[in-house]
PADOKE-921626 format. One record per atom (N, C-alpha, C, O): x, y, z. Coordinates in steps of 0.05 Angstrom, whole numbers, plus 5000, padded with zeros to 4 digits. Layout:
// PADOKE-921626
XYZ/...
This chain:
// PADOKE-921626
096144603961/096844403973/097544133958/099543993961/095344093938/095343843924/097843873900/098843673889/098744143896/101244153876/103544063890/104943903879/104044133915/106044023932/106443753935/108643633935/104043653938/103943343942/104943183918/106342983920/104043293893/104943183865/108043233866/109443043858/109043433874/112543493871/113443273889/115043113879/112743253916/114243083931/114242763922/116142603924/111642723912/110842453901/112942393875/114142183873/113042583859/114942563835/117842513846/119342363835/118442623864/121442593873/122142353889/124242223884/120242273910/120942073927/119541833919/120341623929/117441833901/115941603895/117541403878/119541493867/117141203875/118640973859/121541013863/122841073844/122740983886/125241033894/127040773890/129540763891/125440583885/127140293880/127840313849/130140273842/126040373831/126740403804/129040643799/130640623780/129140853814/130541063811/133840983818/135741053804/133940843841/136540733849/137340503832/139740493827/135640313823/136540133802/137640273776/139840203768/136340473764/137140623740/140040773747/141940753732/140140913773/142841023779/144840823780/147040873771/144540593791/146640343791/147340283762/149640263754/145440273748/145840183720/147440413701/149140343684/146740653707/148340873696/151240873709/153140903695/151440853731/154240813740/155840613731/158240653727/154540353727/156040153714/157040213688/159340163680/154840343674/155840423642/158240603643/160140573628/158040793661/160540983662/163040843673/165240923665/162940673687/165340533694/166340343675/168740303672/164440233661/165340053635/166340213612/168240123598/165240433607/166440603585/169340693592/171140703576/169340753623/172140863627/174340653627/176640713620/173640423635/175740203632/176140043611/178139893609/174040083592/174539933565/176040093548/176440013525/177040343555/178540493537/181540483545/183240643536/182140263564/184440253569/186040033559/185239793561/188440093547/189839883528/192539873536/193540063549/193839643529/196939623533/198439663508/197539553488/200439793507/202439813486/204939683492/205939743513/206039523478/208739413484/210839493466/210639443442/213239643476/215239723458/217839603469/218239533493/219439583450/222139443458/224139683456/224439843438/225539663484/227439893485/230339793487/230539563496/232639923482/234939803493/235339773523/234139913539/237139603529/237439563558/240439613565/242039483552/241139773583/243739813593/244539603615/243339593636/246539423609/247139273633/249839323643/251739313628/250039363670/252739453683/253939213694/252839103714/255839123684/258038883695/260239013702/261139193687/261538943726/264139033731/266538863718/267238643725/267739003699/269638893684/272538813699/274338683688/272638903724/274938833743/274238583759/276038483772/271838493759/270838293776/272038033768/272638003744/272437843785/273437583779/270837393766/271337173756/268637493768/266237363759/265237473730/264837713726/264937263711/264237373683/261437223677/260837003687/259837373661/257537263655/258237033631/259937043614/256236793638/256436603618/254336563599/254636493576/252036633611/249436603598/249336903579/251037083582/247536913561/247237133548/246537363564/245137343584/247537603554/247237873568/244738003550/244938043526/242538073563/240438163547/241438463534/242838613546/240538493513/240838773500/238438973498/238539213492/236038813504/233838973501/231438863522/231738633531/229439013527/227138953545/224939033534/225139233520/222638903538/219639013530/218739203554/219239173577/217339413544/216239583564/213439573559/212839563535/211439583577/208639603575/207839823585/208239893608/206539983565/205140253571/202440223573/201240183552/201040243597/198740223599/197040493604/197740663620/194640513586/193140793592/191040783570/190740593555/189641003570/187441063549/188641023522/190941113517/187040873501/188340823477/188841063458/190441023439/187741293459/188141523449/190641673456/191741843441/191641603481/194241733492/196541543491/198841633489/196141303491/198241093499/200041083472/202441023473/198741133450/200441103423/201941343419/203841333403/201341573432/202641853430/205141863442/206642043437/205941643459/208141613477/210841573458/210841403440/212741713463/215541673448/217241503467/218141583489/217641253455/219241063470/222241133478/223541023495/223041323463/225741423468/225941573491/228141623499/223841673504/223941793529/224441603554/225241693576/223941353549/224441163571/227041013565/227540913543/228540983590/230840843586/231040613610/230140633632/232340383600/231940183620/234740083626/236240063607/235640023651/238239923659/237739693680/235739663693/239939553681/240139353702/242939323712/244739323695/243439303738/246039313748/247239063762/246439003784/248938933751/250038673760/253138723769/254838543771/253738963774/256439043782/257238973808/259638983816/255038903825/255938793852/256038503855/256038413878/256138333832/256238033836/258437943851/260738043847/257937763870/260437673887/260837393889/262637313904/259337203875/259536943877/258336813849/256736923833/259236553845/258336443822/255636373824/254536363846/254436323800/251336213802/249436433787/250536623775/247236413789/244936603776/244536823793/243736813816/245237043781/244637313794/242337433782/242237453757/240237523799/237637633789/237537943802/237737993826/237238123783/236838403788/234338483775/233238363757/233538723789/231038853781/231939093756/233939233758/230239083737/230339253717/229239523722/226839563726/231039713722/229939973728/229640153703/231440193687/226840273700/226240443682/226340743690/225240833710/227640883672/227941193678/226041343658/226141303634/224541503668/222641673651/221541883669/221941863694/220242063658/219242313670/216842243684/214742233671/216742183707/214442083720/211942293719/209642213716/212442553722/210442753722/209042753698/206642793699/210142733678/208942733648/207042493643/204842513633/208342253653/206542023647/204442003666/202341923657/204642043689/202542043712/200142233709/197842183716/201042473697/199142683690/196742583670/194342653671/197742423654/195942313633/194842023642/193541893626/195441943664/194341663673/195641433664/194541203664/198041483656/199541213643/201141083661/202441223677/201340853662/203340673679/205040503659/204340393639/207840513674/209640383654/211140193671/211840263693/211539943660/213139743672/214639553651/213839523628/216839433662/218339263648/217238973648/216238863667/217638883624/216738553621/218938423609/219338463585/220738263623/220138203652/221438413669/223038573660/220538403695/221238593711/224138523725/225338693737/225038283722/227738213732/229038083709/227737973691/231838103710/233237963692/235137773709/235637823732/236137543695/237637343707/240037283691/239537243667/242537283699/244937223683/246637053700/246837093724/247836853687/249036633701/252236703699/253436753678/253336693726/256236813731/258036563737/257136373750/260436593728/262436373736/265036553739/265736753727/266536383758/269436513762/271136493735/271436283723/272236723728/273736743703/276736693709/277436663732/278436693691/281336683692/282636953694/284537023678/281737103711/283237373717/285137383739/286237593744/
């Protein structure tokens, strides 16, 4: 009977200290997991679609490249081949003068990148171009 009492005392005794140690251990695991996350910035070519038949033409500079931020574990993020990612922005539907703003679309194999826990986003996420009515 005495032996059973020692066993239950060892498991259920000092539960405050055991809960505190568990929380500390959990915090260490979470910190190690998220401290290995890094960002890699690469510059890739940007395909800009502008309707050549439109009476509106761009006056401001048309961007030729865009920065892409790849976020993930630092031992995997540098293994990504940037040529697998393509970027495009479509200004072919501009119908008035002024500044047109469009979202930059990134095309990549989402299954491969998401299976390794990588996220990809463009910086900036939108492009702006000033259009003016041309002499057509």
